[in-house]
Residue frames as qw, qx, qy, qz and C-alpha x, y, z in Angstrom:
[[0.158, -0.487, 0.815, 0.271, -31.32, 29.82, -162.45],
 [0.509, 0.236, 0.827, -0.030, -33.89, 27.15, -163.33],
 [0.481, 0.777, 0.259, -0.312, -35.54, 29.52, -165.78],
 [0.121, 0.772, -0.505, -0.366, -32.22, 30.23, -167.54],
 [0.233, -0.236, 0.927, 0.176, -31.57, 26.53, -168.03],
 [0.505, 0.418, 0.717, -0.235, -35.16, 25.73, -168.97],
 [0.427, 0.775, -0.013, -0.466, -35.31, 28.19, -171.92],
 [0.172, 0.574, -0.718, -0.353, -32.34, 26.67, -173.82],
 [0.298, 0.001, 0.953, -0.056, -33.62, 23.15, -173.14],
 [0.508, 0.583, 0.519, -0.364, -37.06, 24.04, -174.55],
 [0.358, 0.751, -0.307, -0.463, -35.41, 25.65, -177.59],
 [0.029, -0.378, 0.901, 0.212, -33.37, 22.50, -178.26],
 [0.394, 0.253, 0.864, -0.184, -36.50, 20.33, -177.89],
 [0.496, 0.697, 0.218, -0.470, -38.42, 22.55, -180.32],
 [0.250, 0.654, -0.596, -0.394, -35.60, 22.27, -182.88],
 [0.173, -0.164, 0.970, 0.035, -35.43, 18.50, -182.38],
 [0.490, 0.436, 0.665, -0.357, -39.20, 18.20, -182.74],
 [0.477, 0.736, -0.095, -0.472, -39.11, 20.20, -185.97],
 [0.112, 0.513, -0.810, -0.261, -36.26, 17.99, -187.26],
 [0.318, 0.063, 0.937, -0.128, -38.17, 14.80, -186.33],
 [0.540, 0.599, 0.403, -0.432, -41.29, 16.09, -188.08],
 [0.355, 0.714, -0.427, -0.427, -39.17, 16.86, -191.16],
 [0.079, -0.308, 0.940, 0.121, -37.79, 13.30, -191.11],
 [0.486, 0.305, 0.767, -0.286, -41.31, 11.88, -191.02],
 [0.537, 0.751, 0.268, -0.276, -42.23, 13.81, -194.15],
 [0.246, -0.534, 0.561, 0.582, -38.93, 13.54, -196.08],
 [0.068, -0.042, 0.779, 0.622, -39.36, 13.49, -199.82],
 [0.505, -0.056, -0.159, -0.846, -43.02, 14.36, -199.34],
 [0.569, -0.104, -0.805, -0.130, -43.66, 10.86, -197.97],
 [0.575, -0.564, 0.110, -0.582, -45.99, 10.55, -195.01],
 [0.334, -0.369, 0.815, -0.298, -45.48, 8.25, -192.02],
 [0.816, 0.199, 0.415, -0.349, -48.33, 6.03, -193.32],
 [0.718, 0.635, -0.253, -0.135, -46.74, 5.80, -196.73],
 [0.204, 0.640, -0.718, 0.183, -43.32, 4.97, -195.33],
 [0.307, -0.276, 0.824, -0.388, -44.46, 2.50, -192.65],
 [0.617, 0.216, 0.692, -0.306, -47.47, 0.78, -194.21],
 [0.682, 0.642, 0.072, -0.342, -48.37, 1.64, -197.82],
 [0.335, 0.696, -0.618, -0.146, -44.89, 1.12, -199.23],
 [0.338, -0.299, 0.877, -0.167, -44.62, -2.14, -197.29],
 [0.548, 0.263, 0.764, -0.218, -47.78, -3.60, -198.82],
 [0.472, 0.628, -0.072, -0.614, -48.33, -1.87, -202.20],
 [0.482, 0.483, -0.665, -0.304, -46.40, -4.52, -204.15],
 [0.326, -0.209, 0.884, -0.262, -47.17, -7.49, -201.84],
 [0.237, -0.128, -0.882, -0.386, -49.00, -10.50, -203.17],
 [0.258, -0.542, -0.800, -0.008, -52.75, -10.61, -202.49],
 [0.155, -0.586, -0.327, 0.725, -52.90, -6.89, -201.69],
 [0.281, 0.757, 0.414, 0.421, -54.83, -4.22, -203.52],
 [0.372, -0.451, -0.152, 0.797, -53.26, -0.76, -203.17],
 [0.235, 0.799, 0.421, 0.360, -54.77, 2.57, -204.26],
 [0.339, -0.365, -0.128, 0.858, -53.30, 6.06, -204.17],
 [0.203, 0.830, 0.456, 0.250, -55.37, 9.16, -204.98],
 [0.446, 0.124, -0.079, 0.883, -53.49, 12.42, -205.45],
 [0.022, -0.511, -0.369, 0.776, -54.39, 15.83, -204.04],
 [0.155, 0.180, -0.423, -0.875, -55.22, 17.00, -207.60],
 [0.337, -0.247, -0.821, -0.390, -57.86, 14.34, -208.13],
 [0.246, -0.497, -0.719, 0.419, -59.29, 14.84, -204.64],
 [0.013, 0.391, 0.079, -0.917, -59.54, 18.59, -205.29],
 [0.265, 0.022, -0.606, -0.749, -61.31, 17.92, -208.58],
 [0.314, -0.371, -0.873, -0.035, -63.72, 15.47, -206.89],
 [0.142, -0.509, -0.528, 0.665, -64.59, 18.13, -204.33],
 [0.119, 0.310, -0.180, -0.926, -65.14, 20.79, -206.99],
 [0.366, -0.034, -0.707, -0.605, -67.40, 18.44, -208.98],
 [0.058, 0.149, 0.870, -0.466, -69.38, 17.39, -205.90],
 [0.432, 0.447, 0.356, -0.698, -72.48, 19.23, -207.12],
 [0.523, 0.483, -0.415, -0.567, -72.09, 18.16, -210.78],
 [0.538, 0.199, -0.812, -0.108, -70.99, 14.55, -210.50],
 [0.806, -0.449, 0.010, -0.386, -72.80, 12.10, -208.19],
 [0.241, 0.496, -0.785, 0.282, -70.21, 10.64, -205.88],
 [0.738, -0.281, 0.382, -0.480, -72.69, 8.59, -203.91],
 [0.975, 0.009, 0.215, -0.059, -71.71, 4.98, -203.60],
 [0.443, 0.708, -0.529, 0.153, -68.06, 5.60, -204.41],
 [0.825, -0.491, 0.272, -0.074, -66.34, 2.64, -202.84],
 [0.337, 0.640, -0.690, 0.027, -62.93, 1.17, -202.81],
 [0.364, 0.127, -0.911, 0.144, -62.75, -2.56, -202.16],
 [0.444, -0.516, -0.730, -0.059, -66.16, -2.50, -200.47],
 [0.308, -0.467, -0.395, 0.728, -65.41, 0.55, -198.34],
 [0.171, 0.851, 0.425, 0.255, -67.73, 3.49, -199.08],
 [0.472, -0.270, -0.067, 0.837, -65.60, 6.63, -199.34],
 [0.147, 0.693, 0.463, 0.533, -68.17, 8.94, -200.91],
 [0.334, -0.914, -0.224, 0.046, -68.36, 11.12, -197.78],
 [0.618, -0.447, 0.171, 0.624, -64.61, 11.63, -197.92],
 [0.448, 0.311, 0.441, 0.713, -64.69, 13.08, -201.43],
 [0.054, -0.857, -0.388, -0.335, -66.94, 15.96, -200.33],
 [0.559, -0.653, -0.186, 0.475, -64.56, 17.31, -197.71],
 [0.391, 0.882, 0.055, 0.258, -62.42, 19.37, -200.08],
 [0.230, -0.883, 0.396, -0.105, -59.42, 19.65, -197.72],
 [0.937, -0.163, 0.282, 0.126, -57.81, 16.30, -198.44],
 [0.003, -0.779, 0.540, 0.320, -54.16, 16.12, -199.54],
 [0.309, 0.325, -0.869, -0.211, -53.71, 12.43, -200.21],
 [0.832, -0.138, 0.258, -0.472, -55.72, 9.26, -199.88],
 [0.207, 0.383, -0.897, -0.078, -54.31, 5.75, -199.63],
 [0.877, -0.120, 0.137, -0.445, -56.03, 2.37, -199.49],
 [0.195, 0.347, -0.916, -0.043, -54.53, -1.04, -198.84],
 [0.795, -0.076, 0.245, -0.549, -56.68, -4.14, -198.66],
 [0.206, 0.275, -0.928, -0.143, -56.60, -7.90, -198.81],
 [0.824, -0.130, -0.023, -0.551, -59.10, -10.75, -198.78],
 [0.766, 0.173, -0.603, 0.138, -56.51, -13.40, -198.08],
 [0.708, -0.670, -0.220, -0.044, -56.52, -14.40, -194.40],
 [0.761, -0.292, -0.076, 0.575, -52.79, -14.52, -193.61],
 [0.342, 0.339, 0.136, 0.866, -52.14, -11.25, -195.52],
 [0.317, -0.733, -0.259, -0.544, -55.14, -9.52, -193.96],
 [0.752, -0.603, -0.210, 0.160, -53.94, -10.63, -190.50],
 [0.659, -0.055, -0.008, 0.750, -50.46, -9.31, -191.21],
 [0.086, 0.540, 0.205, 0.812, -51.82, -5.97, -192.41],
 [0.542, -0.736, -0.289, -0.285, -54.05, -5.79, -189.32],
 [0.770, -0.438, -0.160, 0.437, -51.07, -6.42, -187.00],
 [0.469, 0.165, 0.085, 0.863, -49.05, -3.73, -188.79],
 [0.145, -0.652, -0.263, -0.696, -51.90, -1.21, -188.56],
 [0.665, -0.695, -0.271, -0.030, -52.41, -1.93, -184.84],
 [0.706, -0.264, -0.067, 0.653, -48.69, -1.41, -184.23],
 [0.266, 0.402, 0.199, 0.854, -48.78, 1.76, -186.27],
 [0.370, -0.731, -0.272, -0.505, -51.64, 3.13, -184.14],
 [0.765, -0.613, -0.186, 0.062, -50.36, 1.91, -180.79],
 [0.749, -0.381, 0.086, 0.535, -46.63, 2.48, -181.09],
 [0.499, 0.652, 0.217, 0.528, -46.28, 5.46, -183.33],
 [0.359, -0.168, -0.269, 0.878, -45.77, 8.04, -180.60],
 [0.250, -0.226, -0.210, -0.918, -48.85, 9.89, -181.85],
 [0.271, 0.189, 0.768, -0.548, -52.06, 9.77, -179.88],
 [0.253, -0.159, -0.694, -0.655, -54.74, 8.40, -182.15],
 [0.430, 0.090, 0.508, -0.741, -58.32, 8.83, -181.00],
 [0.061, 0.261, 0.923, 0.276, -60.98, 6.34, -181.98],
 [0.315, 0.008, -0.034, -0.948, -64.09, 8.19, -183.21],
 [0.813, 0.071, 0.013, -0.578, -66.38, 5.31, -184.16],
 [0.048, -0.209, 0.972, 0.095, -66.45, 1.54, -184.06],
 [0.758, 0.117, 0.017, -0.642, -69.31, -0.30, -185.74],
 [0.146, -0.171, 0.972, 0.074, -69.68, -4.10, -185.59],
 [0.736, 0.231, 0.010, -0.636, -72.22, -5.74, -187.78],
 [0.993, 0.097, -0.010, -0.073, -72.13, -9.52, -187.75],
 [0.862, -0.147, 0.122, 0.470, -68.56, -10.36, -188.90],
 [0.426, 0.631, 0.078, 0.644, -67.70, -6.82, -190.12],
 [0.443, -0.708, -0.233, 0.499, -65.93, -4.28, -187.90],
 [0.379, 0.693, 0.101, 0.604, -65.35, -0.69, -189.05],
 [0.509, -0.653, -0.217, 0.517, -63.22, 1.60, -186.89],
 [0.331, 0.825, 0.081, 0.451, -62.39, 5.25, -187.49],
 [0.636, -0.503, -0.133, 0.570, -59.32, 6.90, -185.94],
 [0.328, 0.875, 0.016, 0.357, -57.77, 10.32, -186.23],
 [0.631, -0.295, -0.179, 0.695, -54.66, 12.15, -185.08],
 [0.081, 0.956, 0.184, 0.212, -54.65, 15.86, -184.42],
 [0.601, 0.236, -0.270, 0.714, -51.41, 17.89, -184.11],
 [0.044, 0.238, -0.245, 0.939, -53.15, 20.72, -182.27],
 [0.079, 0.365, 0.820, -0.434, -56.51, 19.41, -180.91],
 [0.384, 0.564, 0.150, -0.716, -58.36, 21.51, -183.50],
 [0.559, 0.545, -0.422, -0.461, -57.30, 20.20, -186.92],
 [0.952, -0.016, 0.305, -0.027, -57.06, 16.68, -188.25],
 [0.028, -0.695, 0.636, 0.334, -53.59, 15.69, -189.43],
 [0.207, 0.187, -0.926, -0.254, -54.38, 12.08, -190.26],
 [0.748, -0.002, 0.219, -0.626, -57.48, 9.95, -190.52],
 [0.068, 0.203, -0.965, -0.150, -57.67, 6.14, -190.63],
 [0.794, 0.012, 0.114, -0.597, -60.68, 4.02, -191.44],
 [0.002, 0.286, -0.957, -0.048, -60.18, 0.31, -190.93],
 [0.819, 0.054, 0.005, -0.571, -62.80, -2.10, -192.21],
 [0.094, 0.351, -0.931, -0.027, -62.17, -5.77, -191.47],
 [0.835, -0.128, -0.357, -0.398, -63.94, -9.06, -191.70],
 [0.121, -0.432, 0.803, -0.393, -63.53, -11.08, -188.55],
 [0.436, -0.194, -0.872, -0.106, -64.69, -14.48, -187.46],
 [0.530, -0.641, -0.218, -0.510, -67.73, -14.14, -185.20],
 [0.726, -0.686, 0.011, -0.052, -66.70, -13.72, -181.55],
 [0.797, -0.216, 0.161, 0.541, -63.03, -13.60, -182.54],
 [0.212, 0.969, 0.052, -0.118, -62.25, -9.98, -183.35],
 [0.272, -0.736, 0.535, 0.314, -58.53, -10.64, -183.40],
 [0.563, 0.031, 0.766, 0.309, -58.89, -13.27, -186.16],
 [0.331, 0.669, -0.068, -0.662, -59.06, -11.15, -189.34],
 [0.674, 0.188, 0.663, 0.267, -59.82, -12.72, -192.71],
 [0.406, 0.615, 0.348, 0.580, -60.15, -9.52, -194.80],
 [0.308, -0.672, -0.208, 0.641, -59.16, -5.90, -194.29],
 [0.377, 0.689, 0.230, 0.575, -59.29, -2.50, -195.99],
 [0.416, -0.570, -0.208, 0.677, -57.41, 0.45, -194.58],
 [0.276, 0.802, 0.271, 0.455, -58.23, 3.94, -195.84],
 [0.487, -0.512, -0.153, 0.691, -55.85, 6.71, -194.76],
 [0.332, 0.786, 0.225, 0.471, -55.96, 10.37, -195.66],
 [0.413, -0.270, -0.199, 0.847, -54.01, 13.43, -194.83],
 [0.077, 0.857, 0.477, 0.181, -55.73, 16.76, -194.70],
 [0.328, 0.067, -0.112, 0.935, -54.91, 20.45, -194.60],
 [0.237, -0.152, 0.054, -0.958, -57.25, 22.81, -192.75],
 [0.586, -0.326, -0.661, -0.336, -59.67, 20.03, -191.88],
 [0.302, -0.435, 0.470, -0.706, -61.20, 20.58, -188.46],
 [0.074, 0.024, 0.959, -0.272, -62.34, 17.91, -186.03],
 [0.489, 0.378, 0.403, -0.675, -65.92, 19.16, -186.48],
 [0.569, 0.453, -0.439, -0.528, -65.70, 18.31, -190.20],
 [0.261, 0.256, -0.931, -0.014, -64.46, 14.83, -189.37],
 [0.329, 0.107, 0.761, -0.549, -67.25, 14.14, -186.88],
 [0.661, 0.413, 0.065, -0.624, -69.84, 14.49, -189.68],
 [0.529, 0.436, -0.682, -0.254, -67.85, 12.12, -191.89],
 [0.031, 0.172, -0.940, 0.294, -67.50, 9.60, -189.04],
 [0.504, 0.226, 0.557, -0.620, -71.24, 9.72, -188.37],
 [0.674, 0.456, -0.267, -0.516, -71.96, 9.15, -192.10],
 [0.367, 0.358, -0.858, -0.027, -69.60, 6.15, -192.08],
 [0.209, -0.014, 0.852, -0.481, -71.31, 4.76, -188.96],
 [0.630, 0.344, 0.265, -0.644, -74.76, 5.15, -190.55],
 [0.616, 0.478, -0.491, -0.388, -73.62, 3.49, -193.80],
 [0.391, 0.297, -0.866, 0.092, -72.12, 0.52, -191.98],
 [0.323, -0.093, 0.720, -0.607, -74.79, -0.14, -189.38]]
């Protein structure tokens, strides 16, 4: 009897989960876009960058022809990201104004902690007043669904007091965790 009841319940949960996933991506908009990028892209004292899948694909194809070393967005080196070739979208939001940076930091922390997704921290590098953290989310423990790199300036010995921040987010297709480990190690080496 339990088995007969369990099967329909699992079927309903699967349908609901598919519906919820569809809601997260409605109109092609990712969770990050809906919850963070759109909130800050027009805000005062915020720089916002969006790079399309087409441009990322071109950057990957030209990796051997064009030198992408030292590609950085608002002080964050993203050259290792351009060589992956499996990126769908890349977003950056940043601010060097203390109250705005602190607000973005609070929103990003809430996004990571309260999203219902389990984000894993790959790397955290602290160098004087700079802290760089790399997080990822995997839908299946093999592939990377989302990657976040957060670079913030903090007052020495007060990591929760942020005076500048840059958040780089990308979505990928077919990117494996093993690919991301190499990128995370490159980022750690560049920022140490």
